[in-house]
C-alpha positions as CSV (number, residue, x, y, z in Angstrom):
1,M,-0.1,0.0,0.3
2,D,1.1,3.2,-1.0
3,S,1.2,6.3,1.7
4,E,-1.4,8.0,0.4
5,H,-4.1,5.4,1.1
6,L,-2.6,4.5,4.1
7,D,-3.6,7.9,5.4
8,A,-6.8,8.0,4.1
9,E,-7.4,4.7,5.8
10,A,-6.2,6.3,8.8
11,E,-8.7,9.4,8.9
12,P,-11.1,8.6,11.9
13,P,-14.8,8.8,10.9
14,P,-16.9,11.8,10.9
15,A,-18.7,12.9,14.3
16,P,-22.4,12.4,14.4
17,P,-24.9,15.1,14.4
18,A,-26.3,17.1,16.9
19,A,-29.1,15.7,18.6
20,V,-32.6,17.9,17.5
21,P,-35.1,17.8,19.6
22,D,-38.6,16.5,18.9
23,G,-40.1,17.9,16.3
24,G,-37.0,18.7,14.2
25,R,-36.2,22.4,15.6
26,P,-33.3,23.6,16.9
27,P,-32.9,23.9,20.9
28,T,-34.1,27.2,21.9
29,S,-32.4,29.7,24.2
30,R,-33.2,30.5,27.4
31,A,-33.4,34.1,26.3
32,A,-35.0,33.4,23.2
33,R,-38.1,31.7,25.3
34,I,-38.1,34.3,27.9
35,L,-38.6,37.1,25.4
36,R,-41.5,35.1,23.3
37,W,-43.2,34.2,26.9
38,F,-42.9,38.2,27.4
39,G,-44.7,38.9,24.4
40,I,-47.2,36.7,24.6
41,A,-47.5,38.2,28.3
42,I,-47.5,42.0,27.0
43,V,-50.2,40.5,24.4
44,V,-52.6,39.0,26.9
45,V,-52.6,42.3,29.3
46,V,-53.5,44.4,26.2
47,V,-56.5,42.6,25.4
48,A,-57.7,42.0,29.0
49,A,-57.0,46.0,29.1
50,V,-59.0,46.7,25.9
51,V,-61.8,44.1,27.4
52,V,-62.2,45.8,30.7
53,A,-62.1,49.5,28.5
54,F,-65.7,47.9,26.7
55,A,-67.2,47.0,30.2
56,L,-66.9,50.3,31.6
57,P,-69.3,53.2,30.8
58,R,-69.6,54.7,27.5
59,H,-70.6,57.8,29.2
60,A,-69.1,60.1,31.1
61,I,-71.7,61.5,33.7
62,V,-71.0,63.9,37.0
63,T,-73.7,66.0,38.6
64,R,-74.0,68.8,41.3
65,S,-76.4,70.1,43.2
66,V,-76.7,73.1,45.9
67,E,-79.7,74.7,48.0
68,V,-80.4,78.9,47.1
69,A,-82.2,81.1,49.3
70,A,-83.7,82.5,46.1
71,P,-87.0,81.3,44.5
72,P,-86.5,80.0,40.6
73,A,-87.2,82.8,39.1
74,A,-84.6,85.1,40.4
75,V,-82.2,82.4,39.3
76,F,-82.8,81.7,35.9
77,P,-82.1,84.6,34.6
78,L,-78.3,84.1,35.7
79,L,-78.5,81.2,33.6
80,A,-80.1,82.0,30.8
81,D,-77.5,84.7,29.9
82,L,-75.0,83.9,28.9
83,R,-73.4,87.2,28.6
84,R,-73.7,87.5,32.9
85,F,-71.6,83.7,32.5
86,G,-67.9,85.5,34.1
87,E,-70.7,86.4,37.1
88,W,-70.7,81.9,37.7
89,S,-68.1,80.9,35.5
90,P,-65.8,78.1,37.5
91,W,-62.8,81.0,37.4
92,P,-63.4,83.6,39.9
93,E,-61.4,86.6,39.4
94,T,-59.1,86.1,41.7
95,G,-58.2,83.2,39.5
96,P,-56.2,83.2,35.9
97,A,-57.2,85.5,33.8
98,V,-59.7,84.8,31.1
99,T,-61.3,86.4,28.4
100,F,-64.9,86.1,27.1
101,T,-66.6,86.8,23.6
102,Y,-69.8,86.3,22.7
103,T,-71.6,85.5,19.2
104,G,-75.2,84.1,18.1
105,P,-78.4,85.9,19.4
106,I,-78.4,88.0,22.6
107,D,-81.0,85.7,24.2
108,G,-82.6,82.3,23.8
109,I,-81.4,79.1,22.3
110,G,-78.3,79.3,20.1
111,Q,-76.2,82.0,22.8
112,T,-72.8,81.4,22.7
113,V,-70.0,82.0,25.1
114,N,-66.3,81.7,24.3
115,W,-63.3,81.6,26.7
116,S,-59.6,81.7,26.6
117,S,-56.7,81.8,28.7
118,K,-53.1,81.6,28.5
119,D,-53.7,79.4,31.6
120,P,-53.3,75.4,30.5
121,G,-55.8,74.7,33.3
122,V,-58.1,76.7,31.7
123,G,-57.5,76.9,27.8
124,E,-60.2,77.2,25.4
125,G,-63.5,76.5,24.9
126,S,-67.3,77.7,24.4
127,L,-70.6,77.1,25.9
128,T,-74.0,76.9,24.0
129,I,-77.1,77.1,24.8
130,T,-79.8,73.9,23.3
131,G,-82.5,74.4,24.8
132,I,-84.6,76.6,27.4
133,D,-87.7,75.5,29.8
134,S,-88.4,78.7,31.4
135,D,-87.2,79.4,35.2
136,K,-87.0,75.5,35.0
137,R,-83.8,74.1,33.1
138,V,-81.3,75.6,30.5
139,D,-79.1,72.9,28.6
140,L,-76.0,73.5,26.8
141,S,-73.8,72.0,24.6
142,V,-69.8,72.6,26.0
143,V,-66.7,72.2,24.0
144,F,-63.3,72.0,25.8
145,G,-61.1,72.7,22.6
146,D,-59.7,70.0,21.0
147,K,-60.3,68.3,24.0
148,G,-64.1,67.4,22.9
149,L,-67.4,68.0,23.4
150,A,-70.4,67.3,26.0
151,D,-73.8,68.0,27.3
152,A,-74.8,70.0,30.0
153,Y,-77.5,71.4,31.9
154,L,-78.5,73.7,34.9
155,A,-82.0,72.6,36.4
156,I,-83.7,74.6,39.0
157,E,-86.6,72.9,41.5
158,P,-88.4,75.0,44.0
159,N,-87.5,74.2,47.5
160,G,-89.9,76.2,50.0
161,A,-89.0,80.0,49.7
162,G,-85.3,79.0,47.5
163,S,-84.4,76.4,45.0
164,T,-82.3,73.5,44.7
165,L,-79.6,74.0,41.4
166,T,-78.4,71.1,40.0
167,G,-76.0,71.0,37.5
168,G,-75.0,68.3,35.2
169,F,-72.5,67.3,32.6
170,D,-72.6,64.2,29.8
171,S,-69.9,63.1,28.0
172,D,-70.4,60.5,25.6
173,L,-66.6,58.8,25.1
174,G,-67.6,56.2,22.5
175,F,-65.5,53.2,21.4
176,N,-62.3,55.1,22.3
177,P,-60.8,52.3,25.3
178,I,-58.5,55.2,26.2
179,S,-61.3,57.6,26.9
180,R,-63.2,54.9,28.4
181,Y,-60.3,54.9,30.9
182,L,-60.4,58.7,31.0
183,G,-64.1,58.5,32.1
184,T,-64.1,56.7,35.8
185,M,-61.9,60.2,36.4
186,M,-64.1,62.6,34.9
187,D,-66.3,63.2,38.4
188,G,-62.6,64.6,39.9
189,L,-61.8,66.3,36.8
190,V,-65.4,68.3,36.2
191,G,-66.7,68.1,39.3
192,P,-64.8,70.6,41.6
193,G,-65.6,73.4,38.6
194,F,-69.6,72.4,38.7
195,E,-68.9,73.2,42.5
196,R,-67.4,76.5,41.8
197,S,-69.9,77.4,39.9
198,L,-72.7,76.5,41.7
199,A,-71.0,78.3,44.7
200,R,-70.8,81.7,42.6
201,L,-74.3,81.2,41.1
202,K,-75.9,81.0,44.6
203,Q,-73.9,83.8,45.6
204,A,-75.2,85.9,43.0
205,A,-78.9,84.6,43.4
206,E,-78.9,85.7,46.4
207,N,-77.4,88.7,46.4
208,P,-78.5,90.9,44.1
209,P,-77.5,94.4,42.9
210,P,-80.4,96.8,44.6
211,A,-82.6,97.8,42.4
212,P,-82.1,101.7,40.5
213,V,-83.8,104.0,42.5
214,A,-86.2,106.3,40.0
215,D,-85.4,110.4,39.5
216,E,-88.2,112.0,42.0
């Protein structure tokens, strides 16, 4: 035998192929398994959050009431004339600077008051009267700049010699799951503003300016 033939016979046999787990797939590293389960967990959490969101109410409703030592006839003019909104807006004179402008008719349905402020807590928005029931109720459309709109109302009920004044707010949150979660916080966001407005309405109705004295 020549040397070349001997060298060929001396070569060791090839190593057997690496074991492959069941299914014919290569082994998965621990890091890859962790990432896979992490991704699955995220999907489960997101799906659960969406399901819970759609179980939440579609409408965010806020109401507040106050007793007023004045009859409905003394309270109603404050509500039905939006040019007097500055007297009972949730931003008192000692608060942030707010500018009011008025559009539409001077009375009745369609009156609109627009507000604007550099204070981010106030921003821009408008109120428009959409319905009036004399001495009983005023319905309003509220626009919060680019943050959406809502329906609101101010209702008066006789209460002995005075009145019960109730403010209500209803925002349709639609099918946006984020909006529905925010809706659960709406009472805390809108309620304090309602309380300030009702307190100022009470103050204005109970302390009207003195009637002018006719010249003799």
